[in-house]
C-alpha positions in Angstrom: 4.3 -16.3 -15.8 1.9 -16.5 -13.1 -2.1 -15.1 -13.1 -3.0 -12.1 -10.7 -5.0 -9.6 -9.6 -4.7 -5.9 -9.0 -6.4 -4.6 -5.8 -7.5 -0.9 -6.3 -9.8 1.4 -3.9 -12.0 3.1 -6.3 -13.3 6.6 -4.8 -16.2 8.4 -6.0 -14.2 11.6 -6.2 -11.3 10.1 -7.9 -10.3 12.2 -10.6 -10.7 10.9 -14.0 -7.7 11.7 -15.6 -5.6 10.4 -12.6 -7.5 6.9 -12.9 -7.2 6.8 -16.3 -3.4 7.3 -16.0 -3.6 4.6 -13.2 -5.3 2.2 -15.5 -3.1 2.7 -18.5 -0.1 2.2 -16.7 -1.3 -1.4 -15.8 -3.1 -1.9 -19.2 0.3 -1.5 -20.0 2.1 -4.2 -18.0 4.8 -6.2 -19.4 3.3 -8.9 -17.8 -0.7 -8.3 -18.1 -2.9 -9.1 -15.1 -5.6 -11.2 -15.0 -7.9 -9.2 -13.3 -9.1 -6.1 -11.9 -10.7 -6.0 -8.9 -12.4 -2.3 -7.4 -13.5 -1.7 -4.2 -15.7 1.0 -4.0 -17.4 2.7 -0.3 -19.9 4.6 -2.6 -21.9 3.8 -5.9 -19.1 4.4 -9.1 -20.0 7.8 -10.9 -20.3 6.5 -14.6 -17.5 9.0 -15.9 -15.0 6.6 -13.9 -17.0 3.4 -15.5 -16.3 4.9 -18.5 -12.9 5.4 -17.8 -12.5 1.5 -17.0 -14.4 0.5 -20.1 -11.5 2.9 -22.4 -8.8 0.9 -20.8 -9.0 -2.4 -20.6 -10.6 -4.9 -23.0 -13.1 -7.1 -20.7 -12.3 -10.2 -22.7 -8.5 -9.8 -21.8 -8.3 -7.9 -18.4 -12.0 -8.7 -16.6 -13.1 -6.2 -14.2 -15.2 -6.1 -11.8 -16.2 -3.6 -8.8 -17.2 -4.6 -5.4 -20.1 -3.0 -3.5 -18.5 -2.0 0.1 -21.2 0.7 0.6 -22.7 -1.0 3.3 -19.2 -0.6 5.0 -19.0 2.8 4.7 -22.6 3.4 5.9 -21.5 1.5 9.0 -18.6 4.1 9.5 -16.2 1.6 8.0 -12.6 2.6 6.7 -10.0 1.4 4.0 -9.0 -1.5 6.4 -12.7 -3.2 5.8 -12.8 -2.5 2.4 -9.3 -4.0 1.3 -9.9 -7.0 3.4 -13.2 -7.7 1.3 -11.8 -7.0 -1.9 -8.8 -9.7 -1.1 -11.3 -12.3 -0.4 -13.1 -11.1 -3.9 -9.1 -11.4 -5.8 -9.4 -15.1 -8.0 -5.8 -15.2 -8.0 -2.7 -15.9 -5.3 -1.0 -13.2 -6.4 -2.5 -9.7 -5.7 -0.9 -6.3 -6.8 -2.2 -3.5 -4.5 -2.6 0.1 -6.1 -4.1 3.3 -5.4 -6.5 4.7 -8.4 -4.4 7.9 -8.6 -0.8 6.2 -8.9 1.1 5.2 -12.0 3.1 2.1 -12.0 6.6 1.1 -14.2 5.6 -0.8 -17.2 7.9 -3.6 -16.0 6.6 -3.4 -12.1 4.6 -6.5 -12.0 6.9 -8.5 -14.3 9.7 -7.6 -11.5 7.6 -8.9 -8.5 6.4 -12.1 -10.2 9.8 -13.1 -10.9 11.0 -12.3 -7.1 8.1 -15.0 -6.4 9.6 -17.5 -8.6 12.7 -17.2 -7.8 11.6 -17.9 -4.3 8.5 -19.8 -3.2 8.5 -18.9 0.3 7.9 -15.1 0.0 4.9 -13.5 1.5 4.9 -10.2 0.1 7.3 -8.3 -2.5 7.6 -4.4 -2.2 9.7 -1.5 -4.0 10.3 2.2 -3.5 7.9 4.7 -4.6 9.1 8.2 -6.5 7.0 10.9 -5.6 5.7 13.7 -8.1 4.1 16.7 -8.9 1.9 17.0 -12.0 4.1 14.4 -14.1 6.1 11.4 -13.7 9.0 13.3 -15.3 8.7 15.4 -12.4 9.9 13.3 -9.2 10.5 15.8 -6.2 11.6 13.0 -4.0 11.9 8.9 -3.4 10.5 6.7 -0.3 13.3 3.9 -0.1 12.4 1.4 2.4 14.5 -1.3 3.8 15.4 -4.1 1.4 16.5 -7.8 2.7 14.6 -9.7 5.2 16.5 -8.6 8.1 16.5 -4.8 7.6 12.6 -5.4 6.9 12.5 -7.3 10.6 14.2 -4.5 12.4 12.5 -1.1 10.4 9.2 -2.8 11.4 9.6 -2.3 15.1 9.9 1.0 14.5 8.3 2.5 11.3 5.9 0.7 8.0 8.4 -1.2 6.0 6.4 -0.9 2.9 4.9 1.4 0.8 1.8 0.2 0.5 0.9 0.8 -3.2 4.2 -0.8 -4.2 3.5 -4.4 -2.7 2.3 -8.0 -4.2 1.7 -10.4 -2.1 -0.1 -13.9 -1.5 -3.5 -13.9 -1.2 -3.1 -16.9 1.3 -0.4 -15.5 3.5 -2.6 -12.4 3.8 -5.6 -14.4 5.2 -3.3 -16.5 7.5 -2.1 -13.4 9.0 -6.0 -12.3 9.7 -6.2 -10.0 6.5 -6.4 -6.4 6.9 -7.5 -4.8 10.3 -10.5 -2.6 9.8 -9.9 -1.2 14.0 -6.6 0.0 12.6 -7.4 3.3 10.9 -4.7 4.7 9.1 -2.2 1.8 10.0 -4.0 -1.1 8.4 -1.3 -2.0 6.2 1.6 -1.8 9.0 -0.5 -4.0 11.0 -1.0 -6.5 8.2 2.8 -7.0 7.4 3.3 -7.2 11.3 1.4 -9.8 11.2 2.8 -11.5 8.5 6.4 -11.1 9.3 5.3 -12.2 13.2 3.8 -15.3 11.5 7.4 -16.2 10.1 6.5 -15.8 6.1 9.5 -14.2 4.3 9.1 -10.6 2.8 11.6 -8.1 0.6 11.6 -5.0 -1.0 13.3 -5.0 -5.0 16.2 -2.2 -5.1 14.2 -0.7 -7.6 11.1 2.1 -7.9 7.8 0.3 -8.5 5.5 3.1 -8.2 5.1 6.8 -8.9 2.9 8.6 -6.6 1.4 12.0 -6.7 2.5 14.4 -3.8 0.4 13.9 -0.8 -0.5 17.4 0.7 -2.7 15.7 3.3 0.0 13.3 4.3 1.0 15.6 7.8 -2.6 16.0 8.6 -3.2 12.4 8.1 0.0 11.8 10.4 -1.3 13.6 13.3 -4.9 12.6 13.1 -6.2 10.9 16.8 -7.4 8.0 14.8 -3.5 6.9 13.3 -2.1 8.0 16.8 -4.4 4.9 18.2 -3.9 2.7 16.0 -0.5 2.6 16.0 -0.4 2.8 20.0 -2.7 -0.6 19.1 0.2 -2.4 16.8 2.8 -1.5 19.2 1.3 -3.2 22.1 0.3 -5.9 20.3 4.3 -6.0 19.1 5.3 -5.8 22.9 2.9 -8.3 23.9 4.0 -10.9 21.2 7.8 -10.1 22.3 8.3 -8.8 19.0 9.8 -5.4 20.7 11.3 -4.8 23.9 9.9 -2.2 26.8 12.4 0.6 25.2 11.7 0.0 21.7 8.3 0.3 22.4 8.5 3.3 24.6 10.9 5.1 22.0 7.9 4.4 19.5 5.4 6.1 21.8 8.0 9.2 22.0 7.6 9.7 17.8 4.2 9.4 17.6 3.1 12.0 20.4 6.1 14.0 18.6 4.0 13.8 15.6 1.0 14.2 16.9 1.7 17.2 18.8 4.7 18.9 17.0 4.2 21.9 14.5 2.9 20.8 11.2 5.3 23.0 8.9 8.4 21.0 11.6 6.9 17.9 10.5 6.8 19.0 7.1 10.8 19.9 6.9 11.3 16.4 8.9 9.7 14.1 6.0 11.4 16.3 3.4 14.7 16.3 4.6 15.3 13.1 6.7 12.2 10.6 5.5 12.8 11.1 2.0 15.4 11.3 -0.3 16.1 13.7 -3.5 17.4 11.6 -5.8 17.3 8.1 -7.2 19.2 5.4 -5.1 22.9 5.1 -6.6 
């Protein structure tokens, strides 16, 4: 089984219990990680470091904290922080997680097996189950496209991966230019596009690889002007590169401006009724 790193942005306001559940799910992986790398844009409180110490034996799963406070002071965002984290990971395979997510016990094993079956793969993602209070209380699912061709088609309009579900090759991410810090709120979408445009193969597994807490701020972030600006930058790159047609570009812009200016309540219903599934995939 391959060595791999786990890359986690660790915010200083992360609730300790959320972090504990996240790290316990990593420590309990059927294919254990070789290291866990935390990228931190503020000094990490002792209470969070204590949670890390409780969950990992440093002799078997070493943990490191990457200081990104200089990025935060310059007004940097998640893309710049993750980009630094990627360079600090010691292993070729890197699994992404957020500090309040929970991974199924065989998540990383399933992804490593996919990389072993096909050495040309650059990114392997999967579905996300959104829950309230407990992973036993799943309220919706985010099922992304699975095959390479479906992902390419989907990427012309929307982000084809659940960010925190992915495992990727470090070399492929660096070749694509790493996370772009100027794409605030869309840094992952921009990265996947660059990887796909570079000719690398990507897939999503037809299974849940992530349990994610219901995000009550999703609509607020989608309507953020910075998010809109970043999305338009990605679409302009796609158009310039010939990845999308002018018609697809205009359709995409229509969608993002609808999200920007439509009532929040309407958007919430669209996300719940159209862009999410209420049941697991049959």
